C-alpha positions in Angstrom: -57.2 -118.1 131.5 -53.5 -118.1 129.4 -54.3 -116.9 126.0 -54.2 -119.8 123.1 -52.2 -120.0 120.2 -54.0 -120.5 116.8 -54.2 -124.3 116.8 -54.8 -124.9 120.5 -51.7 -125.3 122.4 -51.4 -122.5 125.2 -48.2 -121.0 126.1 -47.8 -117.7 128.1 -47.1 -115.4 125.2 -46.7 -115.2 121.4 -44.5 -112.9 119.6 -46.1 -110.0 117.2 -44.7 -112.2 114.1 -47.1 -115.1 114.5 -50.0 -112.4 114.9 -48.4 -111.4 111.7 -48.6 -115.0 109.5 -51.7 -115.4 111.6 -53.0 -112.7 109.6 -51.2 -113.5 106.1 -52.2 -116.9 105.7 -55.9 -116.1 107.1 -56.0 -113.1 104.3 -55.0 -115.1 101.6 -56.5 -118.0 102.7 -60.4 -115.8 102.6 -59.0 -113.9 100.0 -58.9 -116.8 97.7 -61.9 -118.3 98.7 -63.9 -115.4 97.0 -63.0 -117.4 93.7 -63.6 -120.3 95.3 -67.4 -119.8 95.9 -67.5 -118.9 92.4 -66.8 -122.3 91.4 -69.7 -123.8 93.8 -72.9 -121.8 92.5 -74.6 -123.1 89.6 -75.2 -127.0 90.3 -75.8 -127.9 94.0 -78.2 -125.6 95.9 -75.7 -122.9 97.7 -77.5 -124.0 101.3 -76.5 -127.6 100.6 -72.7 -126.6 99.7 -72.5 -125.3 102.7 -73.1 -128.0 104.7 -71.0 -129.8 102.6 -68.1 -127.5 103.0 -68.8 -127.2 107.0 -69.6 -130.8 107.6 -66.2 -132.0 105.9 -64.3 -129.3 108.2 -65.7 -130.1 111.3 -64.8 -134.1 110.9 -61.2 -132.6 109.5 -61.0 -130.5 113.1 -62.1 -133.3 115.3 -59.5 -135.5 113.9 -57.0 -133.3 114.9 -58.3 -133.0 118.5 -58.2 -136.6 118.6 -54.3 -136.9 116.6 -53.3 -134.5 119.0 -55.2 -135.9 122.4 -57.2 -133.0 123.4 -60.4 -132.6 125.5 -63.4 -133.2 123.2 -66.0 -133.2 125.3 -67.2 -129.5 126.6 -68.9 -128.4 129.7 -72.1 -126.4 129.3 -71.5 -122.9 129.1 -69.0 -124.1 126.4 -71.4 -126.0 124.8 -73.8 -122.9 125.0 -71.2 -120.4 123.6 -70.5 -122.9 120.6 -73.8 -123.4 119.6 -74.0 -119.5 119.4 -70.9 -119.4 117.0 -73.0 -122.2 115.1 -75.8 -120.2 114.4 -74.6 -117.0 113.6 -71.2 -117.6 112.1 -71.4 -120.7 110.6 -75.2 -120.7 109.6 -76.8 -117.3 109.2 -73.3 -115.8 108.1 -72.6 -117.5 104.9 -76.0 -118.2 104.0 -77.1 -114.3 104.2 -73.7 -114.1 102.5 -74.4 -116.5 99.6 -78.1 -115.1 99.1 -76.7 -111.4 99.1 -74.5 -112.4 96.4 -77.1 -113.9 93.8 -78.5 -110.4 94.2 -75.7 -107.6 94.4 -72.3 -107.3 93.1 -69.5 -109.2 95.3 -67.7 -105.7 95.8 -71.0 -104.1 97.3 -70.6 -107.2 99.7 -66.9 -106.9 100.4 -67.3 -103.3 101.6 -70.2 -103.9 103.9 -68.0 -106.4 105.3 -65.2 -104.3 105.7 -67.2 -102.8 108.8 -67.1 -105.5 110.6 -64.1 -104.4 112.5 -66.1 -101.5 113.4 -69.1 -103.4 114.6 -67.2 -105.5 116.6 -65.9 -102.6 118.5 -69.5 -101.5 118.7 -71.1 -104.6 120.2 -67.8 -106.0 122.8 -68.4 -102.1 124.4 -72.0 -102.6 124.7 -71.8 -106.6 125.5 -68.5 -106.8 127.8 -67.9 -103.2 128.4 -64.7 -103.0 126.5 -63.3 -99.3 125.7 -61.3 -99.5 122.6 -58.3 -96.5 122.0 -58.9 -94.4 119.8 -56.4 -96.4 117.0 -58.4 -99.3 116.7 -61.7 -96.9 115.5 -59.8 -94.8 113.2 -58.2 -98.5 111.9 -61.9 -99.3 111.4 -63.0 -96.4 109.5 -59.4 -97.0 107.1 -60.9 -100.3 106.2 -64.3 -99.3 105.4 -62.8 -96.2 103.4 -60.2 -98.4 101.9 -62.0 -101.0 100.6 -64.5 -98.9 98.9 -61.9 -97.1 97.1 -60.8 -100.5 96.1 -64.4 -101.8 94.6 -65.3 -97.7 93.4 -65.7 -98.9 89.8 -67.4 -101.9 90.8 -69.9 -99.7 93.3 -70.5 -97.0 91.1 -71.6 -99.3 88.7 -73.5 -101.9 90.5 -77.3 -101.0 89.8 -79.7 -100.5 92.5 -82.7 -102.3 92.1 -85.2 -104.0 94.6 -83.2 -107.5 94.2 -79.6 -105.1 94.8 -81.8 -103.4 98.1 -82.4 -106.8 99.2 -78.9 -108.3 98.3 -77.2 -104.6 100.7 -80.1 -105.9 103.8 -79.3 -109.7 103.6 -75.6 -108.5 104.0 -75.5 -106.2 106.6 -77.8 -108.7 108.3 -74.5 -111.1 107.5 -72.1 -108.5 109.1 -74.4 -108.3 112.3 -74.2 -111.7 112.5 -70.9 -112.3 112.3 -70.2 -109.8 115.2 -72.7 -111.9 117.1 -70.8 -114.9 116.6 -67.4 -113.1 117.5 -69.2 -112.2 121.1 -70.2 -116.0 121.3 -66.6 -117.0 120.6 -65.8 -114.4 123.4 -67.5 -116.3 125.8 -66.5 -119.6 124.7 -62.8 -118.1 125.5 -64.1 -116.7 128.7 -65.8 -120.3 129.4 -62.0 -121.6 128.7 -62.8 -124.1 125.9 -60.0 -124.8 123.6 -59.6 -123.1 120.3 -59.8 -126.7 117.9 -62.5 -128.4 120.2 -65.0 -125.2 120.2 -64.5 -124.5 116.5 -65.0 -128.5 115.7 -68.1 -128.1 118.0 -69.0 -124.9 116.9 -68.7 -125.9 113.2 -71.2 -129.0 113.8 -74.2 -127.3 115.0 -74.1 -125.3 112.4 -74.3 -128.5 110.3 -76.8 -129.3 112.2 -79.2 -126.7 111.9 -78.2 -126.6 108.1 -79.5 -130.2 107.4 -82.6 -129.4 109.4 -83.2 -126.2 107.2 -82.4 -128.1 104.5 -84.6 -131.0 104.9 -87.4 -128.5 106.1 -87.3 -126.7 102.8 -87.2 -129.6 100.8 -83.5 -128.5 99.2 -81.9 -131.1 96.7 -79.2 -133.2 98.0 -77.0 -133.5 94.7 -73.6 -133.2 94.4 -71.2 -132.1 91.3 -68.8 -134.7 90.8 -66.6 -132.3 88.8 -62.8 -131.2 89.4 -63.8 -127.5 89.7 -66.6 -128.5 91.9 -64.9 -131.0 94.1 -61.0 -129.1 94.5 -63.1 -125.6 95.2 -64.9 -127.6 98.0 -61.9 -129.4 99.8 -60.5 -125.1 99.5 -63.1 -124.1 100.9 -62.8 -126.5 103.9 -59.4 -127.3 104.7 -57.8 -124.4 103.9 -60.8 -121.7 103.9 -62.6 -122.9 107.4 -60.4 -125.4 109.1 -56.5 -123.5 108.9 -58.3 -120.5 108.7 -61.0 -120.2 111.4 -58.3 -121.9 113.8 -55.5 -118.8 113.0 -58.7 -116.6 113.5 -59.5 -118.0 116.6 -56.3 -117.7 118.2 -55.7 -114.3 116.6 -58.6 -113.0 118.2 -57.5 -114.5 121.3 -54.3 -113.1 121.6 -54.7 -109.7 119.8 -58.5 -108.6 120.2 -61.5 -109.6 118.1 -61.2 -106.4 116.4 -58.0 -107.2 115.2 -58.9 -110.3 113.9 -62.1 -109.0 112.4 -60.1 -106.6 110.5 -59.2 -109.7 107.9 -62.2 -108.9 106.3 -60.3 -105.5 104.9 -57.7 -107.1 103.4 -59.3 -110.0 101.9 -60.6 -107.8 99.1 -57.1 -107.1 97.7 -56.1 -110.7 97.6 -59.4 -111.4 95.9 -58.9 -108.6 93.2 -55.7 -110.4 92.5 -57.2 -113.4 92.2 -59.3 -111.6 89.7 -56.7 -110.3 87.7 -55.2 -113.7 87.1 -58.4 -116.1 86.6 -60.7 -113.2 85.3 -58.2 -110.5 83.4 -59.8 -107.5 86.1 -57.7 -104.2 85.5 -56.8 -102.3 88.5 -57.2 -98.7 88.5 -55.3 -96.1 90.7 -57.9 -95.4 93.5 -57.7 -99.5 93.9 -54.2 -98.5 94.7 -55.1 -96.0 97.0 -57.7 -98.5 98.5 -54.6 -101.0 99.1 -52.8 -98.4 101.1 -55.6 -97.3 103.5 -56.6 -100.5 104.1 -52.7 -102.0 104.9 -52.2 -98.5 107.5 -55.5 -99.3 109.2 -53.7 -102.8 110.1 -50.4 -101.0 111.1 -52.7 -99.4 113.5 -54.4 -102.3 115.0 -51.3 -103.5 114.9 -49.8 -100.7 117.2 -52.9 -100.7 118.9 -53.5 -102.8 122.4 -55.7 -105.2 122.8 -59.0 -104.5 121.6 -62.3 -106.3 121.5 
């Protein structure tokens, strides 16, 4: 099966600049969603906000597929893979992250998520037998170390209470869930599912289970009709979900899921820049050194052959 582009077409090959654009756009998109998520907290239950986000994104993706006259139906194997991505990526991953950030500093969550590329390498080795090159392993470690330095001041000041330890556990579970979601995404690719259609169905499955969970736990279906909530919801749905995940899964199919997952190490510098602009956060020398290591890790991944 030929590699797919980020938006669902299927050329035989793509130049490296296409991958660089995908990395940059995903990094900017998800780097700004950290701040956008804070505008969602307070009035509406996080589970409900996540449901709104991916429900809107799924509708937009199906509309995109219909506009391009792409095949919307999936076969059984593709549906099973989409269901797995829906559970692990669009349900467990995001719910666990929201719950973790209620208990531990976002910097701690960011450091742990920088290890996603590392866990991807392990998972794809165990499940698919893929052997990653040494450059990929080195890049994964550089990502973890770089984000740790970037967030060192917040890490050092973090209070490791019982609630914070629970937050660490939730974050670790979210990282594992995200890695599992990438495994199912790879299975969807093997089964021949198109990127846009597969992503739309995956989000739909996640939303369906989120709705059942919200109903079963008696969560209030409220909505906050303020500019900050509505605009942040639109940003999270359109930029952080539709655009970013189309580019992410397309990049993963061309360059490997470890390369795509490394975006989780690239987003903290963008998030800190947004925090500097809107919240007055200052940067130290350790943070700048961390950025250098993170970028060096990305260079190594791009120089490596396709990795899981």
